[in-house]
C-alpha positions in Angstrom: 138.6 165.8 8.9 139.8 162.9 11.7 140.2 159.4 11.0 137.5 157.1 11.8 138.2 154.7 14.5 135.4 152.2 14.2 132.9 151.9 11.0 129.5 152.1 11.2 128.2 148.9 13.2 125.0 147.3 14.8 123.5 148.6 18.5 124.0 145.7 21.4 120.5 146.2 22.4 118.2 147.0 19.1 120.5 146.4 16.0 119.9 149.7 14.9 123.1 151.5 13.6 125.8 152.9 15.6 127.8 155.8 13.8 131.2 155.4 12.8 133.1 157.4 15.3 136.5 160.0 14.7 139.4 158.4 16.1 140.2 159.4 19.6 141.0 157.9 23.5 138.5 155.8 24.8 136.8 152.1 23.5 134.1 152.3 20.5 130.3 152.2 21.5 128.2 149.1 21.9 125.0 151.0 21.6 123.1 153.6 19.8 121.7 155.3 22.9 121.7 155.6 26.8 118.3 153.8 26.3 119.7 150.8 24.6 122.2 150.4 27.2 119.9 150.6 30.0 117.4 148.1 28.2 120.1 145.3 27.2 121.8 145.8 30.9 118.1 145.4 32.6 117.6 142.3 30.2 120.8 140.9 31.2 119.9 141.4 34.8 116.4 139.8 34.0 118.1 136.7 32.2 120.5 135.9 35.3 117.2 136.3 37.8 115.5 134.2 35.6 118.3 131.4 35.7 118.5 131.5 39.6 114.9 130.7 40.1 115.1 127.8 37.7 118.2 126.4 39.4 116.3 126.6 42.6 113.3 125.5 41.7 115.4 122.4 40.5 117.2 121.9 43.7 113.8 122.0 45.6 112.7 119.5 43.5 115.7 117.3 43.8 115.7 117.7 48.0 111.4 116.7 47.1 112.6 113.8 45.0 115.1 112.7 47.6 112.8 112.4 50.1 109.8 110.6 48.5 111.2 108.6 46.6 115.2 108.0 48.3 118.2 109.6 46.7 119.0 106.6 44.4 115.9 107.1 42.8 116.4 111.1 42.9 119.6 111.0 41.2 118.5 108.8 38.3 116.0 111.4 37.8 117.9 114.2 37.9 119.9 112.3 35.4 117.4 111.8 33.2 116.1 115.3 33.3 119.4 116.6 32.4 119.8 113.9 29.7 116.7 115.3 28.3 117.6 119.0 28.8 120.7 118.2 26.1 119.3 116.5 23.8 116.8 119.5 23.1 119.5 121.9 22.9 121.4 120.2 20.3 
């Protein structure tokens, strides 16, 4: 029986168990199935798109506030929002 390369470990997508693999070339598997791999990468892409959209909304909001309130007040409001976000995440 060949030596096992990697012990059982959790799938990155679903948390299910990936069976131990025999030693040989290549790196250990990260996903229990092709579907889990596809789903994981799809979720990563969707998260990246959501972050880009949030950044765009923030940029447009800043531009609007700059036009309406002026640069100094828009800068103050942006700093206040950033501080509130950091307090919520902490």
